[in-house]
C-alpha positions, 0 to 999 in steps of 0.5 A: 481897075480890077477884073472879074472873070466868071467861069465856066463861061469865061466872061470878064468885066472890070469893076470899080474898087469897092463895087460888088461883083454883081453890081460890076457885072450888071454895069458891064451889061450882064444879067446876074442870077438873083431873086431879091435884087441884090439885098443879100437875102435870097443867096441865089447870087452866091459865087465860089471864089476860085482865085484870089479870095483875098482881093474881096473885102471881108464879109460883114456879119450878115453876109458871113451868117448867110453864107455859112451853110453854103460853104465847105463840106455842108454846102459842097460849094468849096471853101470860099463862097461869097454873095456876089451882091455883097462882096466888094472887089479890091483886086482881080478875082476869078469866080464860078457862077453859072447863069450869068448872061448878056443883058442890057447895061444897068444904065440902059435899063434905068433909062428905059432903053 
């Protein structure tokens, strides 16, 4: 299974191939910063991909449009910016995202635990 590493915290968790970065983090018990809950609308979940951007599925048209203003010189967030709620993992990847914190795994939240 692919491994996602989050810097600067050093958090690591596994992802099922095809799972988004954010969904994998939440399934592993981490709270991922978001306002829209993973709908690709608020852009709060965005990450800078530090290593292996080729290990993420290609951005669809909606995600590409959403991140256009976040990447490169205009956004000052590096060259490889993706939305964690939309970027599907195909291999190991290292991302930069502050604010990822331990929380309850999604399964426990849904069960009311």
